[in-house]
C-alpha positions as CSV (number, residue, x, y, z in Angstrom):
1,M,0.0,0.0,0.0
2,K,2.9,2.4,0.6
3,S,3.8,2.4,-3.0
4,I,0.2,3.2,-4.0
5,I,-0.1,5.9,-1.3
6,R,3.2,7.4,-2.4
7,K,2.2,7.7,-6.0
8,T,-1.3,8.9,-5.1
9,I,0.3,11.6,-3.0
10,T,2.6,12.5,-5.9
11,M,-0.2,13.0,-8.4
12,I,-3.1,14.2,-6.3
13,I,-1.3,16.7,-4.1
14,A,1.7,17.0,-6.3
15,A,2.4,20.7,-6.4
16,L,1.9,21.2,-2.7
17,C,5.3,20.1,-1.3
18,L,7.0,22.1,-4.0
19,F,6.1,25.2,-2.1
20,S,6.4,23.9,1.4
21,G,9.5,25.8,2.6
22,S,13.2,25.4,2.7
23,K,13.1,21.6,2.4
24,G,11.5,21.8,-1.0
25,I,12.8,21.0,-4.4
26,G,15.0,24.0,-4.7
27,E,17.6,22.3,-2.5
28,K,17.0,18.7,-3.4
29,Y,16.1,18.7,-7.1
30,P,17.1,15.1,-8.0
31,E,15.0,13.7,-5.2
32,H,11.9,15.9,-5.9
33,Y,9.0,13.5,-5.7
34,L,6.9,15.2,-8.4
35,L,9.3,13.9,-11.0
36,T,10.8,10.8,-9.3
37,G,8.0,9.6,-6.9
38,E,10.4,9.8,-4.0
39,Y,10.8,12.3,-1.2
40,E,13.1,12.7,1.8
41,S,11.4,15.1,4.2
42,P,8.5,13.8,6.4
43,V,5.2,15.0,5.2
44,T,1.5,14.9,6.4
45,F,-1.5,15.8,4.3
46,S,-5.2,15.6,4.9
47,I,-8.3,15.6,2.7
48,H,-11.5,16.7,4.4
49,A,-15.2,17.1,3.6
50,P,-15.0,15.9,0.0
51,E,-18.0,17.1,-2.1
52,Y,-19.0,15.7,-5.4
53,T,-20.2,18.3,-7.9
54,Q,-20.9,15.6,-10.5
55,L,-21.2,11.8,-10.4
56,A,-22.6,10.2,-13.5
57,Q,-24.6,7.4,-11.9
58,Y,-26.4,9.7,-9.3
59,S,-29.2,12.2,-9.6
60,K,-28.8,15.6,-7.9
61,E,-30.9,14.5,-5.0
62,R,-28.8,11.3,-4.4
63,L,-25.6,13.3,-4.9
64,D,-26.7,15.8,-2.2
65,S,-27.4,12.9,0.1
66,L,-23.9,11.5,-0.5
67,N,-22.2,14.8,0.1
68,R,-24.0,15.3,3.5
69,L,-22.5,12.0,4.6
70,L,-19.1,12.8,3.2
71,S,-19.0,16.1,5.0
72,H,-18.2,14.2,8.2
73,V,-15.3,12.3,6.6
74,S,-11.6,13.1,6.5
75,V,-8.4,11.2,5.7
76,A,-4.9,12.0,6.9
77,V,-1.7,10.4,5.6
78,S,1.7,10.8,7.4
79,S,4.8,9.5,5.8
80,A,8.4,9.6,7.0
81,Q,11.4,7.5,6.0
82,D,10.1,4.0,5.3
83,R,6.8,4.2,7.2
84,T,3.4,5.5,6.2
85,E,0.2,5.8,8.3
86,T,-3.2,6.5,6.9
87,V,-6.0,7.4,9.3
88,L,-9.7,7.6,8.5
89,Y,-11.7,10.1,10.6
90,I,-15.4,10.6,11.2
91,D,-16.0,14.1,12.7
92,Q,-12.3,14.3,13.7
93,E,-12.5,11.0,15.6
94,P,-10.0,8.5,14.3
95,I,-11.7,5.2,13.4
96,I,-9.2,3.1,11.3
97,S,-5.4,3.4,11.0
98,I,-3.5,1.6,8.3
99,T,0.3,1.5,8.8
100,D,2.7,0.3,6.1
101,T,6.5,-0.1,6.0
102,Q,8.9,-0.4,3.1
103,A,9.7,-3.9,4.1
104,E,6.0,-4.9,4.0
105,T,5.7,-3.3,0.5
106,M,8.7,-5.1,-0.9
107,N,7.5,-8.4,0.5
108,R,4.1,-8.0,-1.1
109,E,5.6,-7.0,-4.4
110,Q,7.8,-10.1,-4.4
111,I,4.9,-12.4,-4.0
112,Q,2.6,-10.7,-6.5
113,T,1.5,-12.9,-9.4
114,D,1.5,-11.8,-13.0
115,E,-2.3,-11.6,-12.9
116,E,-2.2,-9.2,-9.9
117,N,0.4,-7.1,-11.7
118,A,-1.9,-6.9,-14.8
119,D,-4.7,-5.5,-12.6
120,K,-2.5,-2.8,-11.3
121,D,-4.0,0.6,-11.6
122,E,-3.3,2.1,-15.0
123,F,-2.3,5.5,-13.8
124,I,0.0,4.1,-11.1
125,S,1.6,1.7,-13.7
126,F,2.2,4.6,-16.0
127,L,3.9,6.6,-13.3
128,D,6.0,3.7,-12.0
129,E,7.0,2.2,-15.3
130,Q,7.2,5.2,-17.6
131,Y,7.2,8.7,-16.1
132,F,9.2,8.2,-12.8
133,R,11.6,5.9,-14.6
134,L,12.4,8.4,-17.3
135,N,13.0,11.2,-14.9
136,H,15.4,9.1,-12.9
137,L,17.3,8.1,-16.1
138,M,17.5,11.8,-17.2
139,D,18.9,12.8,-13.8
140,E,21.4,10.0,-13.7
141,L,22.5,9.8,-17.3
142,Y,23.2,13.6,-17.7
143,P,26.5,13.2,-15.7
144,V,27.3,10.1,-17.8
145,F,27.2,12.1,-21.1
146,C,29.2,14.9,-19.4
147,K,32.0,12.4,-18.7
148,A,31.8,10.6,-22.0
149,A,33.9,13.2,-24.0
150,D,37.0,12.7,-21.8
151,S,36.4,9.0,-21.2
152,F,36.9,7.9,-24.8
153,P,39.6,10.1,-26.3
154,E,40.6,7.5,-28.9
155,F,37.0,7.7,-30.4
156,A,36.3,11.4,-29.9
157,G,36.9,14.4,-32.0
158,R,36.3,18.0,-30.9
159,T,35.5,20.9,-33.2
160,S,34.1,24.4,-32.7
161,A,30.3,24.8,-33.1
162,T,28.4,28.1,-32.6
163,L,24.7,27.3,-32.4
164,N,21.9,29.0,-30.6
165,F,19.2,27.0,-28.8
166,S,16.3,29.1,-27.7
167,G,15.7,28.8,-24.0
168,F,18.9,26.7,-23.4
169,G,21.9,28.8,-24.5
170,K,24.6,28.9,-27.1
171,S,27.1,26.2,-27.9
172,A,30.8,26.7,-28.3
173,S,32.1,23.3,-29.2
174,K,31.1,19.9,-30.4
175,V,32.5,16.4,-29.5
176,T,31.6,13.5,-31.8
177,I,32.2,10.0,-30.4
178,Q,32.0,7.1,-32.8
179,F,32.2,3.5,-31.4
180,S,33.0,0.8,-33.9
181,S,31.0,-2.4,-34.0
182,D,34.0,-4.4,-32.8
183,Y,34.5,-2.1,-29.7
184,V,30.8,-2.2,-28.9
185,S,30.7,-6.0,-29.0
186,E,33.7,-6.3,-26.7
187,H,33.1,-3.4,-24.2
188,F,29.5,-2.5,-24.2
189,P,27.4,-2.0,-22.0
190,D,30.2,-1.9,-19.3
191,A,32.0,1.0,-21.0
192,L,29.0,3.2,-20.5
193,A,27.7,1.7,-17.2
194,D,31.1,2.3,-15.5
195,L,30.5,6.1,-16.0
196,C,27.3,6.0,-14.0
197,E,27.5,6.8,-10.3
198,N,24.1,5.4,-9.3
199,Q,24.3,1.6,-8.7
200,S,20.7,0.9,-9.7
201,T,21.0,2.7,-13.0
202,Q,24.4,1.1,-13.6
203,D,22.8,-2.4,-13.1
204,D,20.0,-1.4,-15.5
205,L,22.5,-0.4,-18.2
206,K,24.4,-3.6,-17.8
207,K,21.2,-5.5,-18.7
208,L,21.1,-3.9,-22.1
209,K,22.3,-5.4,-25.4
210,F,24.1,-3.2,-28.0
211,A,24.5,-4.1,-31.6
212,G,26.6,-2.5,-34.3
213,S,28.3,0.9,-34.2
214,Q,27.1,3.6,-31.7
215,K,27.3,7.4,-32.1
216,I,27.2,10.1,-29.5
217,V,27.4,13.9,-30.4
218,L,27.8,16.3,-27.6
219,L,27.4,20.1,-27.8
220,F,29.0,22.2,-25.0
221,D,28.5,25.8,-24.0
222,Q,31.4,28.1,-23.2
223,N,31.6,26.9,-19.6
224,N,31.9,23.3,-20.9
225,N,28.4,22.3,-19.8
226,V,26.6,19.8,-22.0
227,L,23.9,21.7,-23.9
228,K,22.7,19.0,-26.3
229,V,23.1,15.3,-26.7
230,N,22.5,13.2,-29.8
231,Y,22.6,9.4,-29.6
232,D,22.1,6.9,-32.4
233,G,22.5,3.1,-32.0
234,T,20.8,-0.2,-31.8
235,V,19.8,-1.3,-28.3
236,G,17.5,-3.8,-26.6
237,M,16.7,-5.9,-23.7
238,S,17.2,-9.1,-25.7
239,E,18.1,-10.1,-29.3
240,D,14.4,-10.3,-30.2
241,E,13.6,-6.9,-28.8
242,M,16.2,-4.7,-30.5
243,R,15.3,-1.1,-31.3
244,R,17.0,1.6,-33.4
245,I,17.3,4.4,-30.9
246,S,17.5,8.0,-32.0
247,L,17.8,10.4,-29.1
248,V,17.9,14.3,-29.2
249,W,18.2,15.9,-25.8
250,K,18.6,19.6,-25.1
251,C,19.5,20.4,-21.5
252,L,20.1,23.3,-19.1
253,R,21.5,22.8,-15.6
254,S,22.1,25.6,-13.1
255,E,21.7,26.0,-9.4
256,D,18.1,27.4,-9.7
257,H,17.0,26.4,-13.2
258,V,16.7,23.0,-14.8
259,K,15.3,22.5,-18.2
260,D,15.1,19.6,-20.7
261,S,13.6,18.9,-24.1
262,L,13.9,15.3,-25.0
263,T,12.8,13.3,-28.1
264,I,13.3,9.6,-28.4
265,K,12.3,7.5,-31.4
266,T,12.5,3.7,-31.0
267,P,11.4,1.8,-34.0
268,A,11.8,-2.0,-33.7
269,V,14.5,-3.7,-35.8
270,K,12.0,-6.4,-36.7
271,G,8.3,-5.5,-37.0
272,Y,6.5,-2.2,-36.4
273,N,6.5,-1.8,-32.6
274,R,7.7,1.5,-31.1
275,D,7.7,3.6,-28.0
276,N,8.3,7.2,-29.2
277,I,8.6,9.8,-26.5
278,S,8.5,13.6,-26.5
279,Y,9.2,15.2,-23.1
280,D,9.7,18.7,-21.9
281,R,10.2,19.7,-18.3
282,E,11.3,22.9,-16.6
283,L,12.0,23.8,-12.9
284,D,12.6,27.5,-12.6
285,F,13.4,29.0,-9.1
286,S,15.5,31.9,-10.4
287,E,12.9,34.3,-8.9
288,P,12.2,33.2,-5.3
289,E,8.8,34.8,-5.2
290,N,7.7,33.3,-8.5
291,R,8.7,29.6,-8.7
292,K,7.5,27.4,-11.6
293,L,7.4,23.7,-12.5
294,K,6.1,22.5,-15.9
295,W,6.2,19.3,-17.8
296,D,4.7,17.8,-20.9
297,Y,5.2,14.1,-21.5
298,Q,3.9,12.4,-24.6
299,L,4.1,8.7,-25.5
300,D,3.2,7.2,-28.8
301,Q,3.3,3.4,-28.4
302,K,2.6,0.7,-30.8
303,K,2.5,-3.0,-29.9
304,E,1.4,-5.3,-32.6
305,K,-2.0,-4.0,-33.8
306,D,-2.6,-1.8,-30.7
307,R,-1.7,1.8,-30.7
308,T,-1.8,4.0,-27.6
309,K,-1.1,7.7,-27.0
310,I,-0.6,9.1,-23.5
311,R,-0.1,12.7,-22.6
312,Y,0.7,13.8,-19.1
313,T,1.1,17.5,-18.3
314,G,1.7,19.7,-15.3
315,D,1.7,23.5,-14.8
316,L,2.5,24.6,-11.2
317,T,3.3,28.1,-10.0
318,S,4.0,29.8,-6.7
319,E,3.7,33.5,-6.1
320,G,4.7,34.6,-2.6
321,T,2.8,32.4,-0.2
322,N,0.2,31.2,-2.7
323,S,0.4,28.4,-5.3
324,T,-1.8,27.1,-8.0
325,G,-1.5,24.0,-10.2
326,K,-3.1,21.8,-12.8
327,I,-2.1,18.3,-13.7
328,S,-3.7,16.3,-16.6
329,Y,-3.4,12.7,-17.7
330,N,-5.0,11.6,-21.0
331,V,-5.0,8.3,-22.8
332,K,-6.2,7.5,-26.3
333,G,-6.0,4.0,-27.8
334,S,-7.1,1.9,-30.7
335,S,-8.6,-0.7,-28.3
336,I,-9.6,1.6,-25.4
337,P,-11.9,4.6,-25.0
338,E,-10.3,8.0,-24.4
339,H,-10.2,8.9,-20.8
340,S,-8.6,11.6,-18.6
341,I,-7.9,12.7,-15.0
342,I,-7.6,16.4,-14.3
343,I,-6.3,17.6,-10.9
344,T,-6.3,21.3,-9.9
345,E,-5.2,22.9,-6.6
346,V,-5.3,26.3,-5.0
347,L,-3.1,26.6,-1.9
348,G,-2.0,29.3,0.6
349,K,0.4,29.3,3.4
350,E,-1.4,29.1,6.7
351,K,1.6,29.0,9.0
352,E,5.2,27.9,9.0
353,A,5.6,24.8,6.9
354,E,1.9,24.3,6.6
355,Y,-0.4,25.1,3.6
356,T,-4.2,24.8,3.2
357,G,-6.5,25.1,0.3
358,T,-8.7,23.1,-2.1
359,L,-8.2,20.2,-4.4
360,E,-10.4,19.2,-7.3
361,I,-10.2,15.9,-9.2
362,T,-12.2,15.4,-12.4
363,N,-12.5,12.2,-14.4
364,K,-13.6,12.2,-18.1
365,T,-14.5,9.6,-20.7
366,G,-13.9,11.4,-24.0
367,K,-15.3,14.8,-23.3
368,I,-18.0,13.6,-20.9
369,V,-17.3,14.3,-17.2
370,T,-18.0,11.1,-15.2
371,S,-17.1,12.5,-11.8
372,S,-15.8,15.6,-10.2
373,V,-15.0,16.0,-6.5
374,M,-13.8,19.1,-4.6
375,S,-12.3,18.8,-1.1
376,G,-10.5,20.8,1.5
377,F,-6.8,20.1,1.7
378,S,-3.9,20.7,4.0
379,I,-0.2,19.7,3.9
380,G,2.8,20.2,6.0
381,E,5.7,18.5,7.7
382,S,5.0,15.5,9.9
383,I,5.0,16.6,13.6
384,Q,3.7,13.6,15.4
385,P,2.1,10.4,14.3
386,D,-1.7,9.9,14.6
387,T,-1.0,7.0,17.0
388,Q,0.2,9.6,19.6
389,K,-2.8,11.8,18.9
390,K,-5.0,8.7,19.6
391,E,-3.4,8.2,23.0
392,Q,-4.0,11.9,23.8
393,T,-7.7,11.9,22.9
394,G,-8.4,8.5,24.3
395,S,-10.2,7.5,21.1
396,Q,-10.6,3.8,20.2
397,I,-8.9,3.2,16.9
398,I,-8.4,0.0,14.9
399,T,-4.9,-0.4,13.6
400,I,-4.2,-2.5,10.6
401,T,-0.8,-3.2,8.9
402,G,-0.4,-2.6,5.2
403,N,-0.3,-6.4,4.3
404,E,-3.7,-7.1,6.0
405,D,-7.2,-7.1,4.5
406,I,-9.5,-4.7,6.3
407,P,-11.1,-6.8,9.0
408,E,-14.8,-7.0,9.7
409,E,-14.1,-5.4,13.1
410,A,-12.9,-2.2,11.4
411,I,-15.9,-2.1,9.0
412,R,-18.3,-2.6,11.9
413,A,-16.6,0.3,13.8
414,L,-16.9,2.5,10.8
415,I,-20.6,1.7,10.3
416,K,-21.3,2.1,14.0
417,K,-19.8,5.6,14.1
418,M,-21.7,6.6,10.9
419,L,-25.0,5.5,12.4
420,T,-24.6,8.1,15.2
421,L,-24.6,11.0,12.7
422,P,-27.7,13.2,12.4
423,D,-30.6,11.5,10.5
424,E,-30.4,14.0,7.6
425,D,-26.8,13.1,7.0
426,T,-27.4,9.3,7.1
427,E,-30.1,9.5,4.4
428,F,-27.6,8.1,1.8
429,L,-27.1,5.0,4.0
430,R,-30.8,4.6,4.8
431,K,-32.0,4.4,1.2
432,D,-33.9,1.1,0.6
433,I,-33.6,0.0,4.2
434,P,-37.0,-0.5,5.9
435,D,-37.6,1.9,8.8
436,E,-38.0,-0.9,11.3
437,I,-34.6,-2.4,10.4
438,W,-33.0,1.1,10.5
439,K,-34.4,1.6,14.0
440,L,-32.9,-1.7,15.2
441,L,-29.5,-0.7,13.7
442,T,-29.5,2.7,15.3
443,N,-31.3,1.7,18.6
444,H,-33.9,4.4,17.9
């Protein structure tokens, strides 16, 4: 559950930690969880009084009834290091607490079957297998390309090159590295993997197979920073899955400004499969009172007869103590209907290291809104876990570990608490239940 909660935090309340003080992305760019799905500083967020403005299967009357019930509900998630706690509240009283540790998550992932993995939420799968992975690779491979020019002097040639790249800068020199087929067969992938500082990425590179000659062209600015990378070569995970990779990557790196424009074309050597990617991202903190984070990820994927297009965008800004953001995920496919998730937030600083505001999540099928929910939202650094708050309030709370199913005891406790709410607010639960049965349930 921790992995699901982590990714849900990332996408649903994404922008919010970006503007949560000195421990934000400005100081720890590579670990910024909006791009990588990982975070270092403890964080707590809560969603309270969710209200549906639209729900396709319900009439307005039924929707109003549901919202009166939900007005009593709130959820708080606290995460620090390798532990996450999620607590469900009814009228500020904690009812159920679910705790999860990294060890439990890894154990569950190890025993998952292929069928369970196939049922994994589409959005979470995209983040885990596509988006987060690409951001990690970009952060970790940029230093590899920076080292490449000096690491293979026998294959490299440097010439002057004065070219302007709008938004990125001006080049001063060009280094072309041409690896022969013989060298590639004898020394790849280790020759490249050895330049990588991250062990996980180094291991991933060593799993790749390279075929034929490989070419890298690097453009440097006057400060000898890599400004643009071109890579062409045949690469794959196995002999049957080889791709002709063509990569064009413009990059900008400074203390307070990171910008990338990446295009990857990957036609299969055999057949017509491809995974073409166009990705632009920018983190600009050069103006402390006007911070920005934007990205636009587009995937054009073809597998046999199926073609899928995914577009995932984000536009987040912070002016002074206020921030706004919009995130959109859209999928079109030859064998699936078009569908989207749109997340918007408005947030203001309430006190030191704590922000409050509203969060809206809208789901669409094609252009038709199937659901839209607005909720109050707050986020800040973890101060104390909810288990301590429970001891202070004396509330009875049922604690579950992340690898357990929710027990009947917890469900009974939740229903029991809901039945104590005002009659008007339990109308949603009472529907289709005879009055005499309801009186027995509520002891009226």
